[in-house]
MIPALO-720296 format. One record per residue (C-alpha): residue number from 1; residue in three letters; x, z, y. Coordinates in steps of 0.5 Angstrom, whole numbers, padded with zeros to 4 digits, m for minus. Each point is the difference from the previous one (the first is absolute). Layout:
! MIPALO-720296
@k = NUM; r = ALA; u = X; w = Z; v = Y
...
This chain:
! MIPALO-720296
@k = 1; r = MET; u = 0120; w = 0234; v = 0162
@k = 2; r = ARG; u = 0008; w = 0001; v = m0002
@k = 3; r = ALA; u = 0004; w = m0003; v = m0005
@k = 4; r = ARG; u = 0002; w = 0004; v = m0006
@k = 5; r = ILE; u = 0006; w = 0000; v = m0005
@k = 6; r = VAL; u = m0001; w = 0003; v = m0007
@k = 7; r = PRO; u = 0005; w = 0001; v = m0005
@k = 8; r = ALA; u = m0003; w = m0004; v = m0007
@k = 9; r = PRO; u = 0004; w = 0004; v = m0006
@k = 10; r = ALA; u = 0001; w = m0003; v = m0007
@k = 11; r = LYS; u = m0002; w = 0003; v = m0006
@k = 12; r = ILE; u = 0002; w = 0000; v = m0007
@k = 13; r = ASN; u = m0004; w = 0001; v = m0007
@k = 14; r = LEU; u = 0002; w = 0006; v = m0003
@k = 15; r = ILE; u = m0005; w = m0001; v = m0006
@k = 16; r = LEU; u = m0003; w = m0007; v = m0001
@k = 17; r = GLU; u = m0005; w = m0001; v = m0006
@k = 18; r = VAL; u = m0004; w = m0006; v = m0001
@k = 19; r = LEU; u = m0006; w = 0003; v = m0003
@k = 20; r = GLY; u = m0004; w = m0007; v = m0002
@k = 21; r = ARG; u = m0002; w = m0006; v = 0003
@k = 22; r = ARG; u = m0007; w = 0000; v = 0004
@k = 23; r = ALA; u = m0006; w = m0005; v = 0001
@k = 24; r = ASP; u = 0002; w = m0002; v = 0007
@k = 25; r = GLY; u = 0007; w = m0002; v = m0003
@k = 26; r = TYR; u = 0004; w = 0006; v = 0003
@k = 27; r = HIS; u = 0003; w = 0005; v = m0004
@k = 28; r = ASP; u = m0002; w = 0008; v = 0000
@k = 29; r = LEU; u = 0006; w = 0004; v = 0002
@k = 30; r = TRP; u = 0002; w = 0007; v = m0001
@k = 31; r = SER; u = 0006; w = 0001; v = 0005
@k = 32; r = VAL; u = 0004; w = 0005; v = 0004
@k = 33; r = LEU; u = 0003; w = m0002; v = 0007
@k = 34; r = LEU; u = 0005; w = 0003; v = 0004
@k = 35; r = LEU; u = 0001; w = m0002; v = 0007
@k = 36; r = LEU; u = 0007; w = m0001; v = 0003
@k = 37; r = ASP; u = 0004; w = 0000; v = 0006
@k = 38; r = LEU; u = 0002; w = m0007; v = 0000
@k = 39; r = CYS; u = m0005; w = m0003; v = 0005
@k = 40; r = ASP; u = m0002; w = m0006; v = 0004
@k = 41; r = THR; u = m0001; w = 0000; v = 0007
@k = 42; r = VAL; u = m0007; w = m0002; v = 0002
@k = 43; r = ALA; u = m0001; w = m0001; v = 0008
@k = 44; r = VAL; u = m0007; w = m0002; v = 0002
@k = 45; r = ALA; u = m0002; w = m0002; v = 0007
@k = 46; r = PRO; u = m0006; w = m0002; v = 0003
@k = 47; r = ARG; u = m0001; w = m0008; v = 0002
@k = 48; r = ALA; u = m0006; w = m0003; v = 0003
@k = 49; r = ARG; u = m0002; w = m0004; v = m0007
@k = 50; r = GLY; u = 0002; w = m0002; v = m0006
@k = 51; r = VAL; u = 0006; w = 0003; v = m0005
@k = 52; r = HIS; u = 0007; w = m0002; v = 0001
@k = 53; r = LEU; u = 0005; w = 0003; v = m0005
@k = 54; r = SER; u = 0008; w = 0000; v = 0001
@k = 55; r = VAL; u = 0004; w = 0002; v = m0006
@k = 56; r = ARG; u = 0007; w = 0002; v = 0001
@k = 57; r = PRO; u = 0004; w = m0002; v = m0004
@k = 58; r = PRO; u = m0004; w = m0006; v = m0002
@k = 59; r = VAL; u = m0001; w = 0001; v = m0007
@k = 60; r = LEU; u = m0007; w = 0000; v = m0001
@k = 61; r = PRO; u = m0005; w = m0005; v = 0003
@k = 62; r = ALA; u = m0003; w = 0002; v = 0007
@k = 63; r = GLY; u = m0007; w = m0003; v = m0001
@k = 64; r = PRO; u = m0006; w = 0001; v = m0005
@k = 65; r = GLY; u = 0005; w = 0000; v = m0006
@k = 66; r = ASN; u = 0002; w = 0007; v = 0003
@k = 67; r = LEU; u = m0004; w = 0006; v = m0002
@k = 68; r = ALA; u = 0001; w = 0003; v = 0006
@k = 69; r = PHE; u = m0003; w = m0006; v = 0004
@k = 70; r = ARG; u = m0006; w = 0000; v = m0005
@k = 71; r = ALA; u = m0001; w = 0008; v = 0002
@k = 72; r = ALA; u = 0000; w = m0001; v = 0007
@k = 73; r = GLU; u = m0005; w = m0006; v = m0001
@k = 74; r = ALA; u = m0005; w = 0004; v = m0004
@k = 75; r = PHE; u = 0000; w = 0006; v = 0005
@k = 76; r = PHE; u = m0002; w = m0004; v = 0005
@k = 77; r = GLN; u = m0005; w = m0003; v = m0004
@k = 78; r = VAL; u = m0004; w = 0006; v = m0001
@k = 79; r = SER; u = 0002; w = 0004; v = 0007
@k = 80; r = ALA; u = m0003; w = m0006; v = 0004
@k = 81; r = GLY; u = m0002; w = 0003; v = 0007
@k = 82; r = ALA; u = 0004; w = 0007; v = m0001
@k = 83; r = ARG; u = 0004; w = 0002; v = 0006
@k = 84; r = GLY; u = 0007; w = m0004; v = 0000
@k = 85; r = THR; u = m0002; w = m0005; v = m0006
@k = 86; r = GLY; u = 0002; w = m0006; v = 0003
@k = 87; r = GLY; u = 0007; w = m0002; v = m0004
@k = 88; r = ALA; u = 0006; w = 0003; v = m0001
@k = 89; r = ALA; u = 0008; w = m0002; v = 0000
@k = 90; r = ILE; u = 0003; w = 0003; v = m0006
@k = 91; r = THR; u = 0008; w = 0000; v = m0001
@k = 92; r = LEU; u = 0002; w = 0002; v = m0007
@k = 93; r = ARG; u = 0007; w = 0002; v = m0001
@k = 94; r = LYS; u = 0002; w = 0000; v = m0008
@k = 95; r = ARG; u = 0004; w = 0005; v = m0003
@k = 96; r = ILE; u = m0004; w = 0000; v = m0007
@k = 97; r = PRO; u = 0003; w = m0005; v = m0005
@k = 98; r = VAL; u = m0005; w = m0006; v = m0001
@k = 99; r = GLY; u = m0002; w = m0001; v = m0007
@k = 100; r = GLY; u = 0002; w = 0007; v = m0003
@k = 101; r = GLY; u = m0006; w = 0003; v = m0002
@k = 102; r = LEU; u = 0001; w = 0005; v = 0006
@k = 103; r = GLY; u = m0007; w = m0001; v = 0003
@k = 104; r = GLY; u = 0003; w = m0003; v = 0007
@k = 105; r = GLY; u = m0006; w = m0005; v = 0001
@k = 106; r = SER; u = m0005; w = 0005; v = m0001
@k = 107; r = SER; u = 0003; w = 0006; v = 0004
@k = 108; r = ASP; u = 0001; w = m0005; v = 0006
@k = 109; r = ALA; u = m0008; w = m0002; v = m0001
@k = 110; r = ALA; u = m0002; w = 0007; v = 0000
@k = 111; r = ALA; u = 0005; w = 0002; v = 0006
@k = 112; r = VAL; u = m0004; w = m0006; v = 0004
@k = 113; r = LEU; u = m0007; w = 0002; v = m0002
@k = 114; r = ALA; u = 0002; w = 0007; v = 0003
@k = 115; r = ALA; u = 0004; w = m0002; v = 0006
@k = 116; r = LEU; u = m0006; w = m0004; v = 0002
@k = 117; r = ASN; u = m0005; w = 0005; v = m0001
@k = 118; r = ALA; u = 0003; w = 0005; v = 0004
@k = 119; r = MET; u = 0001; w = m0005; v = 0005
@k = 120; r = ALA; u = m0007; w = m0001; v = 0001
@k = 121; r = GLY; u = m0002; w = 0007; v = 0000
@k = 122; r = ARG; u = m0001; w = 0000; v = m0008
@k = 123; r = PRO; u = m0007; w = m0004; v = 0000
@k = 124; r = LEU; u = 0001; w = 0000; v = m0008
@k = 125; r = THR; u = m0001; w = 0006; v = m0004
@k = 126; r = ARG; u = 0006; w = 0002; v = m0005
@k = 127; r = GLU; u = m0005; w = m0002; v = m0006
@k = 128; r = ARG; u = m0001; w = m0007; v = 0004
@k = 129; r = LEU; u = 0007; w = m0001; v = 0000
@k = 130; r = LEU; u = 0001; w = 0001; v = m0007
@k = 131; r = ASP; u = m0005; w = m0005; v = m0002
@k = 132; r = LEU; u = 0004; w = m0005; v = 0005
@k = 133; r = ALA; u = 0006; w = 0002; v = m0004
@k = 134; r = THR; u = m0003; w = m0001; v = m0007
@k = 135; r = GLY; u = m0002; w = m0007; v = 0002
@k = 136; r = LEU; u = 0007; w = m0001; v = 0002
@k = 137; r = GLY; u = 0004; w = 0002; v = m0006
@k = 138; r = SER; u = 0000; w = 0005; v = m0006
@k = 139; r = ASP; u = 0006; w = 0004; v = 0003
@k = 140; r = VAL; u = m0003; w = 0000; v = 0007
@k = 141; r = PRO; u = m0005; w = 0006; v = 0000
@k = 142; r = PHE; u = 0006; w = 0005; v = m0003
@k = 143; r = PHE; u = 0004; w = m0001; v = 0007
@k = 144; r = PHE; u = m0006; w = 0004; v = 0003
@k = 145; r = SER; u = 0002; w = 0006; v = m0004
@k = 146; r = GLY; u = 0005; w = 0005; v = 0000
@k = 147; r = GLY; u = 0007; w = 0000; v = m0003
@k = 148; r = ALA; u = m0002; w = 0000; v = m0007
@k = 149; r = ALA; u = m0006; w = m0002; v = m0004
@k = 150; r = LEU; u = m0004; w = m0002; v = m0006
@k = 151; r = VAL; u = m0003; w = m0007; v = 0000
@k = 152; r = THR; u = m0005; w = m0003; v = m0005
@k = 153; r = GLY; u = m0005; w = m0006; v = m0001
@k = 154; r = ARG; u = 0004; w = m0006; v = 0003
@k = 155; r = GLY; u = 0003; w = 0005; v = 0005
@k = 156; r = GLU; u = m0005; w = 0001; v = 0005
@k = 157; r = LYS; u = m0002; w = 0007; v = m0003
@k = 158; r = VAL; u = 0005; w = 0005; v = 0003
@k = 159; r = ALA; u = 0001; w = 0007; v = m0001
@k = 160; r = GLU; u = 0005; w = 0004; v = 0004
@k = 161; r = LEU; u = 0006; w = 0004; v = m0004
@k = 162; r = PRO; u = 0005; w = 0005; v = 0004
@k = 163; r = PRO; u = 0006; w = m0004; v = 0002
@k = 164; r = PRO; u = 0006; w = 0002; v = m0003
@k = 165; r = ARG; u = 0003; w = 0006; v = 0004
@k = 166; r = PRO; u = 0006; w = 0000; v = 0001
@k = 167; r = PRO; u = 0000; w = m0008; v = 0001
@k = 168; r = ARG; u = 0004; w = m0003; v = m0006
@k = 169; r = TRP; u = 0006; w = m0005; v = 0001
@k = 170; r = MET; u = 0000; w = m0006; v = m0004
@k = 171; r = VAL; u = 0004; w = m0007; v = 0000
@k = 172; r = LEU; u = m0004; w = m0006; v = 0000
@k = 173; r = ALA; u = 0003; w = m0006; v = m0003
@k = 174; r = ARG; u = m0002; w = m0008; v = m0001
@k = 175; r = THR; u = 0003; w = m0006; v = m0003
@k = 176; r = GLY; u = m0002; w = m0007; v = m0001
@k = 177; r = ALA; u = m0006; w = m0003; v = 0002
@k = 178; r = PRO; u = m0007; w = 0004; v = 0002
@k = 179; r = VAL; u = m0005; w = 0000; v = m0006
@k = 180; r = SER; u = m0007; w = m0003; v = 0001
@k = 181; r = THR; u = m0005; w = 0006; v = m0001
@k = 182; r = ALA; u = m0005; w = m0006; v = m0003
@k = 183; r = TRP; u = 0005; w = m0002; v = m0005
@k = 184; r = ALA; u = 0002; w = 0007; v = m0002
@k = 185; r = TYR; u = m0008; w = 0002; v = m0001
@k = 186; r = ALA; u = m0001; w = m0006; v = m0004
@k = 187; r = GLN; u = 0005; w = 0001; v = m0005
@k = 188; r = ILE; u = m0004; w = 0007; v = m0002
@k = 189; r = VAL; u = m0002; w = m0002; v = m0007
@k = 190; r = PRO; u = m0008; w = 0002; v = 0000
@k = 191; r = GLY; u = m0001; w = 0006; v = m0005
@k = 192; r = PRO; u = m0004; w = 0007; v = m0001
@k = 193; r = ARG; u = m0001; w = 0003; v = 0007
@k = 194; r = ARG; u = 0006; w = 0005; v = 0001
@k = 195; r = SER; u = m0001; w = 0007; v = 0003
@k = 196; r = PRO; u = 0005; w = 0004; v = 0004
@k = 197; r = ASP; u = 0004; w = 0005; v = m0003
@k = 198; r = PRO; u = m0003; w = 0007; v = 0000
@k = 199; r = ALA; u = 0006; w = 0003; v = 0003
@k = 200; r = TRP; u = 0000; w = m0005; v = 0006
@k = 201; r = GLN; u = m0008; w = 0002; v = 0000
@k = 202; r = ALA; u = 0002; w = 0007; v = 0000
@k = 203; r = ALA; u = 0005; w = 0000; v = 0005
@k = 204; r = ALA; u = m0004; w = m0004; v = 0005
@k = 205; r = ALA; u = m0006; w = 0004; v = m0001
@k = 206; r = ALA; u = 0004; w = 0007; v = 0002
@k = 207; r = GLY; u = 0003; w = m0004; v = 0006
@k = 208; r = GLN; u = 0007; w = 0001; v = m0004
@k = 209; r = THR; u = 0004; w = m0006; v = 0003
@k = 210; r = GLU; u = 0007; w = 0004; v = m0001
@k = 211; r = ALA; u = m0002; w = m0001; v = m0008
@k = 212; r = LEU; u = m0002; w = m0007; v = 0001
@k = 213; r = LEU; u = 0007; w = m0002; v = 0003
@k = 214; r = GLY; u = 0003; w = 0001; v = m0007
@k = 215; r = MET; u = m0006; w = m0004; v = m0003
@k = 216; r = ALA; u = 0002; w = m0007; v = 0003
@k = 217; r = PHE; u = m0003; w = m0006; v = m0004
@k = 218; r = ASN; u = m0002; w = m0007; v = 0002
@k = 219; r = ARG; u = m0003; w = m0004; v = m0006
@k = 220; r = LEU; u = 0002; w = m0007; v = 0004
@k = 221; r = GLU; u = 0007; w = 0001; v = m0002
@k = 222; r = GLU; u = m0002; w = m0002; v = m0007
@k = 223; r = VAL; u = m0002; w = m0007; v = 0002
@k = 224; r = VAL; u = 0005; w = 0000; v = 0006
@k = 225; r = PHE; u = 0006; w = 0002; v = m0003
@k = 226; r = PRO; u = 0000; w = m0006; v = m0006
@k = 227; r = ALA; u = 0000; w = m0005; v = 0005
@k = 228; r = ARG; u = 0004; w = 0003; v = 0005
@k = 229; r = PRO; u = 0006; w = 0003; v = m0004
@k = 230; r = ASP; u = 0004; w = 0001; v = 0007
@k = 231; r = LEU; u = m0005; w = 0005; v = 0002
@k = 232; r = ALA; u = 0000; w = 0004; v = m0007
@k = 233; r = ALA; u = 0008; w = 0000; v = 0001
@k = 234; r = LEU; u = m0001; w = 0003; v = 0007
@k = 235; r = LYS; u = m0004; w = 0005; v = m0003
@k = 236; r = ALA; u = 0005; w = 0002; v = m0005
@k = 237; r = ARG; u = 0005; w = 0000; v = 0006
@k = 238; r = LEU; u = m0004; w = 0005; v = 0004
@k = 239; r = VAL; u = 0000; w = 0004; v = m0006
@k = 240; r = GLN; u = 0007; w = 0000; v = m0002
@k = 241; r = LEU; u = 0002; w = 0002; v = 0008
@k = 242; r = GLY; u = m0004; w = 0006; v = m0002
@k = 243; r = ALA; u = m0007; w = m0001; v = 0004
@k = 244; r = ALA; u = m0006; w = 0003; v = m0004
@k = 245; r = PRO; u = m0006; w = m0002; v = 0000
@k = 246; r = VAL; u = 0001; w = m0008; v = 0001
@k = 247; r = CYS; u = m0005; w = m0005; v = 0000
@k = 248; r = LEU; u = m0003; w = m0006; v = 0002
@k = 249; r = THR; u = m0005; w = 0000; v = 0006
@k = 250; r = GLY; u = m0006; w = m0004; v = 0000
@k = 251; r = THR; u = 0002; w = m0007; v = m0003
@k = 252; r = GLY; u = 0007; w = 0001; v = 0003
@k = 253; r = ALA; u = 0005; w = m0003; v = 0001
@k = 254; r = ALA; u = 0002; w = 0007; v = 0003
@k = 255; r = LEU; u = 0002; w = 0006; v = m0004
@k = 256; r = PHE; u = 0000; w = 0007; v = 0002
@k = 257; r = GLY; u = 0005; w = 0006; v = m0003
@k = 258; r = PHE; u = m0001; w = 0007; v = 0003
@k = 259; r = ALA; u = 0007; w = 0003; v = 0002
@k = 260; r = PRO; u = 0001; w = 0008; v = 0000
@k = 261; r = GLY; u = 0002; w = m0001; v = 0008
@k = 262; r = ARG; u = 0002; w = m0005; v = 0005
@k = 263; r = ASN; u = 0007; w = 0000; v = m0001
@k = 264; r = ALA; u = m0001; w = m0003; v = m0007
@k = 265; r = ALA; u = m0005; w = m0005; v = 0002
@k = 266; r = ARG; u = 0005; w = m0003; v = 0005
@k = 267; r = ALA; u = 0005; w = 0000; v = m0005
@k = 268; r = TRP; u = m0004; w = m0004; v = m0005
@k = 269; r = ARG; u = m0003; w = m0004; v = 0005
@k = 270; r = ASP; u = 0007; w = m0002; v = 0002
@k = 271; r = ALA; u = 0002; w = m0001; v = m0007
@k = 272; r = LEU; u = m0006; w = m0005; v = m0001
@k = 273; r = LYS; u = 0002; w = m0004; v = 0006
@k = 274; r = GLU; u = 0007; w = m0001; v = m0002
@k = 275; r = GLU; u = m0003; w = m0003; v = m0007
@k = 276; r = GLY; u = m0004; w = m0005; v = 0004
@k = 277; r = SER; u = m0007; w = 0004; v = 0000
@k = 278; r = GLU; u = m0004; w = 0001; v = 0006
@k = 279; r = ALA; u = m0001; w = 0008; v = 0001
@k = 280; r = TRP; u = m0003; w = 0005; v = 0005
@k = 281; r = VAL; u = 0000; w = 0008; v = 0000
@k = 282; r = CYS; u = m0006; w = 0003; v = 0002
@k = 283; r = ARG; u = m0005; w = 0006; v = m0001
@k = 284; r = THR; u = m0007; w = 0002; v = m0001
@k = 285; r = LEU; u = m0004; w = 0001; v = 0006
@k = 286; r = PRO; u = m0004; w = 0006; v = 0001
@k = 287; r = GLU; u = m0005; w = m0003; v = 0005
@k = 288; r = ASN; u = m0003; w = m0007; v = 0001
@k = 289; r = PRO; u = 0001; w = m0002; v = 0007
@k = 290; r = ILE; u = m0006; w = m0006; v = m0001
@k = 291; r = ARG; u = m0005; w = 0006; v = m0002
@k = 292; r = ALA; u = 0003; w = 0004; v = 0006
@k = 293; r = THR; u = m0002; w = m0006; v = 0005
@k = 294; r = ALA; u = m0007; w = m0001; v = m0004
@k = 295; r = LEU; u = m0002; w = 0007; v = 0001
@k = 296; r = ALA; u = 0003; w = 0002; v = 0006
């Protein structure tokens, strides 16, 4: 059984609408997600027994508090007896900013599941992997799809969309502390159940991802920006630089702003960094390396 190295890409929520609170305490969502070429690297090697996780740099816990660790434990619990399922040594090299709403932890977990299943001769079907992913977190199932998808329910229902072609350049920017996901959703005032915008629904049903690129929206900006004026100001600065559309991703604290090309994205990144923000240049991914590992 040979080791596997899997890139684990970041995501953005191009559209994030919160439809209403569910009886189980979660919220029903309607969200369009895109994968980015900003990736962590997940290296998984066989081990006689147990899970050992190393995080470099050490920006996250290396035990049960890490979703990648829990993904490995979940895999071994359901695959006991399959070839090569004794244990794993996992090295996680972080490039995706932690606490940015970019899905790094969920992507890492999906990459671990895909790598372990491939190393063991794929004892678990894709459907079983998705069941494990759903149990780990709402964003994890998406990372077994292609480069773009419509996500509904609490995140477990994934319908693939065509990824943007050609890939689109953007700048990611962040300032200040991360935004707690639990806090952000708790701030949503209960009210009548919302419906997705009909224009979003029509574009998604027709697979018109290019049209959706011009409809960026995040309902959570309504609750995050009043509490975090620094993020509202950062959005305004991205708009001033010429980015369009500009939106918070997830609950933040990262924002994305699409650029007409790489040179513009680099110039905006440099300007933002000079002003004290963190910033990265990236573009959308046409293919998902995690899915390639899971299905190869």
